[in-house]
C-alpha positions in Angstrom: -57.0 -24.6 -36.5 -58.4 -26.7 -39.1 -57.6 -30.3 -40.4 -58.6 -29.7 -44.1 -55.7 -29.7 -46.6 -54.2 -26.3 -45.1 -54.4 -27.5 -41.6 -52.3 -30.6 -42.4 -49.9 -28.9 -44.6 -49.4 -26.4 -41.6 -49.3 -29.1 -39.5 -46.3 -31.0 -41.2 -44.7 -27.3 -42.1 -44.6 -26.9 -38.1 -43.6 -30.6 -37.2 -40.7 -30.2 -39.4 -39.6 -27.3 -37.8 -39.7 -29.1 -34.4 -42.3 -27.9 -33.1 -45.5 -29.8 -31.7 -48.2 -28.9 -33.6 -52.1 -29.2 -32.3 -54.9 -29.0 -35.1 -58.1 -28.6 -33.8 -61.1 -29.4 -35.9 -64.7 -28.9 -35.7 -65.7 -31.7 -37.6 -65.6 -35.8 -37.1 -62.8 -36.5 -39.8 -59.9 -34.7 -40.6 -60.5 -34.3 -44.0 -61.9 -30.1 -44.1 -65.1 -29.2 -46.0 -64.4 -31.7 -49.1 -67.1 -34.2 -48.0 -69.4 -31.2 -48.0 -68.9 -30.0 -51.9 -71.0 -31.1 -54.7 -71.3 -34.7 -55.5 -69.6 -34.4 -59.4 -66.9 -32.4 -58.3 -63.3 -33.0 -59.4 -59.7 -31.3 -58.9 -58.9 -28.1 -61.6 -55.6 -29.9 -61.4 -54.0 -33.7 -62.3 -53.4 -35.8 -59.4 -49.5 -35.5 -60.0 -49.7 -32.0 -59.1 -52.0 -32.5 -56.2 -50.4 -34.7 -53.4 -48.7 -33.6 -50.3 -44.9 -33.2 -50.2 -43.7 -37.1 -49.8 -47.3 -38.2 -50.2 -48.7 -38.5 -53.6 -51.7 -39.6 -55.2 -51.5 -42.9 -56.7 -52.4 -44.3 -60.1 -53.0 -42.3 -63.2 -51.0 -38.8 -62.6 -52.6 -36.9 -65.3 -56.3 -37.7 -63.8 -58.3 -35.5 -62.3 -59.2 -36.6 -58.9 -62.6 -36.7 -57.5 -64.1 -35.6 -54.4 -64.5 -38.6 -52.6 -60.6 -39.4 -53.9 -59.8 -36.0 -52.6 -61.6 -36.9 -48.7 -59.8 -40.6 -48.7 -55.9 -39.2 -49.7 -56.5 -36.4 -46.8 -57.1 -39.0 -44.0 -54.5 -41.0 -45.0 -52.3 -38.2 -45.0 -53.7 -37.2 -41.6 -52.8 -40.8 -40.5 -49.4 -40.2 -42.2 -48.5 -37.7 -40.1 -48.8 -38.8 -37.0 -49.5 -35.4 -35.6 -52.5 -34.4 -32.7 -55.8 -33.7 -34.7 -58.5 -33.4 -32.1 -61.9 -33.7 -33.9 -65.0 -32.0 -32.6 -63.0 -29.2 -31.6 -65.0 -25.8 -32.7 -63.0 -22.6 -32.1 -65.5 -20.3 -30.8 -62.9 -17.2 -29.7 -59.3 -16.5 -29.7 -57.9 -14.0 -27.2 -54.3 -12.8 -26.2 -52.6 -14.2 -23.3 -49.8 -12.6 -22.4 -47.1 -13.5 -25.3 -49.6 -16.4 -25.7 -52.8 -17.1 -27.4 -55.7 -18.6 -25.4 -58.3 -20.6 -27.8 -61.2 -21.3 -26.2 -63.8 -23.8 -28.1 -67.7 -24.2 -28.7 -67.4 -27.7 -26.3 -66.0 -25.3 -23.2 -62.3 -26.2 -23.8 -59.6 -23.9 -22.9 -56.0 -24.2 -24.9 -53.1 -22.3 -24.3 -50.6 -22.1 -27.2 -47.5 -20.0 -27.9 -48.8 -19.5 -31.6 -52.0 -19.7 -33.4 -52.8 -20.6 -37.2 -55.7 -20.4 -39.1 -56.2 -22.8 -41.4 -60.2 -23.0 -41.2 -60.9 -22.1 -45.1 -63.8 -20.0 -46.4 -66.6 -22.9 -47.0 -67.9 -22.1 -43.7 -68.6 -18.6 -45.0 -70.3 -18.6 -48.4 -71.3 -15.4 -50.2 -74.9 -14.1 -50.5 -75.1 -11.5 -53.0 -76.7 -8.2 -52.8 -80.0 -9.1 -54.8 -82.9 -6.5 -54.8 -85.8 -8.5 -53.7 -83.9 -11.8 -53.2 -85.1 -11.9 -49.4 -88.8 -12.0 -50.5 -88.2 -14.5 -53.3 -91.3 -17.2 -53.4 -88.8 -19.6 -54.7 -86.2 -21.9 -53.8 -82.6 -20.4 -53.5 -79.6 -22.7 -52.4 -75.8 -21.7 -52.7 -73.5 -23.8 -54.1 -72.2 -24.6 -51.0 -75.7 -26.7 -50.1 -75.7 -27.9 -53.7 -75.3 -31.6 -54.1 -76.6 -33.3 -57.2 -79.2 -32.4 -60.2 -81.6 -34.8 -59.6 -82.8 -32.2 -56.8 -83.8 -29.8 -59.3 -85.2 -32.2 -62.4 -87.7 -30.9 -64.1 -87.9 -26.8 -62.6 -87.0 -23.9 -64.2 -83.4 -22.5 -62.6 -81.1 -19.6 -62.6 -77.8 -19.9 -61.9 -75.8 -16.8 -60.9 -71.9 -16.7 -61.2 -69.5 -16.6 -63.9 -66.9 -18.9 -61.9 -65.6 -22.7 -62.2 -68.6 -23.8 -60.0 -71.3 -21.7 -61.8 -70.6 -23.2 -65.1 -70.0 -27.3 -64.0 -73.3 -26.9 -61.8 -75.2 -25.1 -64.8 -74.0 -27.2 -67.2 -74.5 -30.9 -64.9 -78.4 -28.9 -64.4 -79.1 -28.4 -67.9 -79.6 -31.9 -68.6 -82.1 -32.3 -66.3 -84.0 -28.3 -65.4 -84.6 -25.5 -67.7 -81.3 -23.6 -66.8 -80.1 -20.3 -67.5 -76.7 -19.4 -66.2 -76.7 -15.5 -65.5 -73.4 -13.8 -64.9 -72.5 -9.9 -64.8 -69.6 -10.3 -67.7 -69.1 -12.7 -70.2 -67.4 -16.2 -69.0 -63.8 -15.8 -69.6 -62.2 -19.4 -70.4 -59.3 -21.0 -70.3 -57.8 -24.4 -72.2 -57.5 -27.0 -69.9 -55.0 -28.3 -72.0 -52.8 -25.8 -74.0 -50.8 -27.7 -76.5 -51.3 -30.9 -74.8 -50.1 -30.2 -71.6 -52.6 -29.6 -69.1 -52.5 -25.7 -68.0 -50.9 -26.1 -64.2 -47.6 -27.6 -66.0 -47.8 -24.3 -67.8 -48.1 -22.4 -64.6 -45.1 -23.8 -63.4 -42.7 -23.9 -66.0 -43.5 -20.3 -66.8 -43.5 -18.7 -63.3 -47.1 -17.8 -63.5 -47.9 -19.6 -60.4 -45.3 -17.2 -58.2 -46.7 -13.9 -59.1 -47.2 -11.9 -56.3 -51.1 -11.0 -55.6 -50.8 -7.7 -56.8 -49.5 -8.6 -60.2 -52.4 -11.3 -60.4 -54.9 -8.7 -60.0 -54.0 -6.7 -62.8 -53.8 -9.7 -64.8 -56.6 -11.6 -64.1 -59.8 -9.6 -64.0 -62.2 -12.2 -63.9 -62.7 -15.7 -63.1 -61.0 -18.2 -65.4 -63.4 -21.0 -66.0 -60.9 -24.0 -67.2 -62.6 -26.0 -70.1 -61.5 -28.9 -72.6 -63.9 -27.0 -75.1 -67.0 -28.6 -73.5 -68.6 -25.6 -71.8 -67.4 -23.0 -73.8 -69.0 -25.2 -76.9 -72.4 -25.5 -75.0 -72.4 -22.0 -74.2 -71.0 -20.4 -77.6 -74.3 -23.4 -79.4 -76.8 -21.7 -76.7 -77.1 -25.0 -75.6 -76.4 -23.9 -72.2 -78.0 -20.5 -72.0 -76.2 -17.4 -70.4 -77.8 -14.2 -69.9 -76.4 -10.9 -68.3 -77.4 -10.7 -64.9 -81.1 -10.1 -63.6 -82.0 -6.7 -62.7 -84.1 -8.3 -59.4 -86.1 -10.5 -58.4 -90.1 -9.9 -57.3 -91.8 -12.7 -55.7 -91.1 -15.9 -57.7 -90.4 -14.1 -60.9 -86.8 -12.9 -62.0 -86.5 -9.3 -63.8 -84.0 -9.5 -66.3 -82.0 -6.4 -67.8 -84.1 -6.2 -70.7 -87.3 -6.0 -68.4 -88.7 -9.0 -69.5 -90.2 -11.8 -66.6 -90.3 -14.7 -65.9 -91.0 -17.5 -63.0 -88.4 -19.3 -61.6 -88.8 -22.4 -59.0 -85.1 -22.2 -57.8 -82.0 -19.9 -57.8 -78.4 -21.6 -57.4 -76.1 -18.8 -56.0 -72.4 -20.2 -56.8 -71.0 -16.7 -55.8 -68.1 -17.8 -53.8 -66.6 -17.8 -50.0 -65.1 -15.5 -47.4 -62.3 -16.7 -44.9 -64.2 -18.3 -42.1 -62.4 -16.6 -39.4 -65.4 -15.1 -37.0 -63.2 -16.3 -34.1 -60.9 -13.7 -34.7 -62.8 -10.7 -34.1 -62.7 -10.3 -30.5 -58.8 -10.4 -31.1 -58.8 -7.6 -33.2 -57.3 -9.3 -36.1 -59.9 -8.3 -38.9 -60.8 -5.7 -40.4 -64.0 -4.2 -40.7 -65.3 -6.4 -43.5 -63.9 -9.8 -41.5 -60.9 -9.8 -43.7 -57.6 -10.9 -41.8 -55.2 -8.2 -41.6 -51.8 -10.1 -42.7 -48.8 -9.8 -45.0 -48.5 -12.9 -47.3 -50.2 -14.9 -44.0 -48.5 -13.3 -41.5 -50.3 -10.9 -39.3 -49.4 -7.9 -39.1 -51.8 -7.0 -35.7 -50.5 -9.9 -33.6 -47.2 -11.8 -33.7 -47.2 -15.1 -33.5 -50.4 -15.3 -35.7 -50.9 -16.6 -39.1 -52.9 -17.7 -41.9 -53.1 -20.4 -44.8 -55.3 -21.4 -47.3 -56.6 -17.6 -48.1 -57.0 -16.9 -51.8 -54.4 -15.1 -53.5 -52.4 -15.1 -50.4 -49.1 -15.2 -51.7 -49.4 -16.6 -55.2 -52.4 -17.8 -57.8 -52.4 -21.7 -56.2 -52.5 -20.3 -52.5 -55.8 -21.9 -51.5 -55.2 -24.9 -53.4 -53.8 -28.8 -52.9 -51.1 -27.8 -55.3 -50.0 -24.6 -53.7 -51.0 -24.3 -49.7 -47.7 -26.1 -48.6 -45.4 -23.6 -50.0 -47.3 -21.1 -47.8 -47.5 -23.3 -45.0 -43.7 -23.5 -44.9 -43.9 -19.7 -45.2 -46.2 -18.7 -42.1 -44.4 -21.8 -40.3 -41.3 -20.4 -40.5 -42.3 -17.0 -38.9 -44.4 -18.4 -36.6 -41.8 -21.2 -35.3 -39.4 -18.2 -34.8 -42.3 -16.3 -32.6 -43.2 -19.9 -30.8 -39.6 -20.4 -29.6 -39.1 -16.8 -28.4 -42.3 -17.4 -26.1 -41.0 -20.7 -24.2 -42.1 -22.8 -22.4 -45.5 -22.6 -23.9 -43.4 -24.1 -27.3 -46.5 -25.3 -28.9 -48.4 -24.3 -32.3 
């Protein structure tokens, strides 16, 4: 399920192993959530590392492709694959049907498959943090999933919440048109984007960092890394982009900062991340109490023939990125195809 980068990578991996994949996509194009990201978004990895196997980005390999370039690349790759992608098909539930799976859609369709791979990402499930008083805030509350461009906030007093890449990028561009504060729970952890003149992702590859297990990564990386050429760090350290410790609470149209001071705020932008959008697997019993998949490296530990691709830190640092999703797709497809072959005659994933 899903025709974004994870779904298309998985369709290629399943096809290459001799089965016929059917990709179910809720949208009207095989490009996932990319058209819905904010206008100025660029990839954090260079074009040379961000294409699909056998289908690379054209142009300067060291550039950082913009959002609309990625959308075009995904659409062209879907056409190149030649697999069946069924648009306008939103999965509502997945159930067991003997050794196979019954997939029901919101449009009333029923599809039976020998295996199911959930590759629906997380954009449809943004996280709203528990902030005291937020539900009664009189101003505007926008998650970064709904943020598009700074002009919507021109002249306003805005607080951006979050300490990751998206939070810092959005805060930096809003700072040009609004009175802006970036509120974070911890100091921002900057990582040089081009150490020693090479992109950081080059060093990730040659050092083996890209393939460290999630357990090691959680020990090594304690906070989100903000990739930076120096622009963001300079803005924060010079005070041009104000960063303050997270506010204590919200009261009507005001935020109350940790030092007890108050100020009126027009809008809060919550760049507070996402969780996997897998509600359609609740009835199957494949998720834990928090709605997270029970899996090991993308292979379900509850249902043979069920897999996941595109989860954060699924098997490596780059699991849910264009740069690394292909390795995970191959890993999961190998296991799922083995199950599907044993479940013939329904040899479809």
